[in-house]
Kinemage of the C-alpha trace (Angstrom):
@kinemage 1
@onewidth
@group {chain A} dominant
@subgroup {mainchain}
@vectorlist {calphas} color= white
{ca met a 1} P 47.810 125.740 -7.789
{ca lys a 2} L 47.002 127.036 -4.325
{ca ile a 3} L 45.858 125.074 -1.266
{ca ala a 4} L 44.164 126.658 1.765
{ca leu a 5} L 44.086 125.273 5.298
{ca pro a 6} L 42.121 126.661 8.278
{ca ser a 7} L 44.916 127.280 10.770
{ca lys a 8} L 45.814 128.087 14.336
{ca asp a 9} L 49.324 127.809 15.768
{ca asn a 10} L 50.573 125.953 12.628
{ca val a 11} L 48.029 123.133 12.955
{ca ile a 12} L 44.684 122.489 11.271
{ca asp a 13} L 41.991 124.379 13.167
{ca ser a 14} L 39.325 121.709 13.586
{ca his a 15} L 36.384 124.008 12.906
{ca phe a 16} L 36.590 125.746 9.529
{ca gly a 17} L 34.084 128.519 10.245
{ca his a 18} L 35.833 129.820 13.337
{ca cys a 19} L 39.516 129.334 12.545
{ca asp a 20} L 42.174 131.869 13.500
{ca his a 21} L 43.279 132.369 9.868
{ca phe a 22} L 43.783 130.491 6.600
{ca thr a 23} L 47.233 129.434 5.458
{ca val a 24} L 47.507 129.445 1.672
{ca tyr a 25} L 50.304 127.477 0.005
{ca thr a 26} L 51.318 128.032 -3.595
{ca val a 27} L 52.316 124.753 -5.239
{ca asn a 28} L 54.428 124.392 -8.394
{ca glu a 29} L 54.026 121.820 -11.173
{ca gln a 30} L 56.353 119.416 -9.330
{ca lys a 31} L 53.901 119.459 -6.391
{ca glu a 32} L 56.332 121.407 -4.214
{ca ile a 33} L 55.261 124.201 -1.874
{ca val a 34} L 56.963 127.361 -3.109
{ca ala a 35} L 55.176 130.127 -1.165
{ca glu a 36} L 53.038 130.668 1.918
{ca glu a 37} L 50.662 133.448 2.859
{ca lys a 38} L 48.100 134.001 5.595
{ca val a 39} L 44.542 135.205 5.044
{ca ala a 40} L 42.522 136.597 7.926
{ca ser a 41} L 39.456 134.591 8.813
{ca pro a 42} L 36.184 136.514 8.552
{ca ala a 43} L 34.164 136.958 11.714
{ca gly a 44} L 31.189 134.664 12.156
{ca cys a 45} L 30.070 131.627 10.250
{ca gly a 46} L 32.322 130.426 7.432
{ca cys a 47} L 29.491 129.391 5.125
{ca lys a 48} L 27.886 132.852 5.279
{ca ser a 49} L 31.096 134.847 4.852
{ca asn a 50} L 32.918 135.869 1.683
{ca ile a 51} L 35.896 133.591 2.399
{ca ala a 52} L 35.119 131.178 -0.461
{ca ser a 53} L 35.072 133.949 -3.069
{ca thr a 54} L 38.143 135.585 -1.513
{ca leu a 55} L 40.147 132.348 -1.637
{ca ser a 56} L 38.869 131.493 -5.116
{ca ala a 57} L 39.934 134.925 -6.400
{ca met a 58} L 43.423 134.188 -5.022
{ca gly a 59} L 43.560 130.996 -7.085
{ca val a 60} L 42.846 128.487 -4.304
{ca lys a 61} L 41.677 125.146 -5.755
{ca val a 62} L 41.739 122.911 -2.645
{ca met a 63} L 40.665 123.371 0.995
{ca leu a 64} L 42.254 120.902 3.427
{ca ala a 65} L 40.137 121.068 6.578
{ca gly a 66} L 39.187 119.237 9.738
{ca asn a 67} L 35.422 119.375 9.919
{ca met a 68} L 32.898 121.638 8.266
{ca gly a 69} L 29.191 121.707 7.657
{ca asp a 70} L 27.490 120.976 4.373
{ca gly a 71} L 26.734 124.687 3.868
{ca ala a 72} L 30.431 125.559 3.872
{ca val a 73} L 31.277 122.589 1.632
{ca asn a 74} L 28.675 123.718 -0.906
{ca val a 75} L 29.811 127.359 -0.838
{ca leu a 76} L 33.427 126.307 -1.415
{ca lys a 77} L 32.535 123.847 -4.182
{ca asn a 78} L 30.394 126.504 -5.891
{ca ser a 79} L 33.495 128.717 -5.882
{ca gly a 80} L 35.513 125.988 -7.608
{ca ile a 81} L 37.350 124.817 -4.484
{ca gln a 82} L 37.702 121.089 -3.818
{ca val a 83} L 37.083 120.236 -0.153
{ca val a 84} L 39.062 117.567 1.710
{ca arg a 85} L 37.709 116.960 5.236
{ca gly a 86} L 39.102 114.940 8.106
{ca cys a 87} L 42.547 116.569 8.098
{ca ala a 88} L 44.438 117.071 11.344
{ca gly a 89} L 47.936 117.964 12.428
{ca glu a 90} L 50.705 120.326 11.372
{ca ile a 91} L 49.580 122.304 8.325
{ca arg a 92} L 52.655 121.868 6.136
{ca ser a 93} L 52.695 118.103 6.790
{ca val a 94} L 49.001 117.864 5.874
{ca ala a 95} L 49.568 119.834 2.648
{ca glu a 96} L 52.579 117.702 1.708
{ca gly a 97} L 50.574 114.546 2.479
{ca phe a 98} L 47.809 115.710 0.139
{ca leu a 99} L 50.315 116.542 -2.612
{ca ser a 100} L 51.876 113.085 -2.357
{ca gly a 101} L 48.470 111.355 -2.462
{ca arg a 102} L 48.297 110.319 1.200
{ca val a 103} L 45.421 112.573 2.331
{ca phe a 104} L 41.825 111.877 1.287
{ca asp a 105} L 38.416 113.357 2.088
{ca ser a 106} L 36.817 111.628 5.080
{ca gly a 107} L 33.369 112.338 3.636
{ca glu a 108} L 32.220 113.372 7.086
{ca gly a 109} L 30.796 116.780 7.783
{ca cys a 110} L 29.337 118.645 10.703
{ca his a 111} L 25.572 118.794 10.911
{ca ala a 112} L 25.047 121.547 13.489
{ca his a 113} L 26.604 124.847 14.445
{ca asp a 114} L 28.265 125.636 17.766
{ca his a 115} L 29.364 122.151 18.685
{ca asn a 116} L 32.747 120.581 19.298
{ca cys a 117} L 33.180 118.051 16.533
{ca gly a 118} L 36.762 116.953 16.223
{ca ser a 119} L 38.027 119.181 18.995
{ca his a 120} L 40.326 117.827 21.663
């Protein structure tokens, strides 16, 4: 299984559509991270880019993200990628938290573009 996280400086980038890059972890059957790779983020809006199909083709099954709009959630889900929103912090810790059952979807999404939801 592979997990993707919108990333910047080894932390969750709070806005999926404008992140620096995606970190993709490969996870073995014991729920251990065994590999890491970085995928460049497409320019522009995440929900209108090809990032969902790109990540899906790589085998990504889960997106651990801060906030994202419903358009991006739907595009990812239509590509077979489960979306977990409300994540924050160091990317490896977030991924390990999800794998051990401590990270859950907040159910909250962004409703408008170009705003600062979840940013500090």
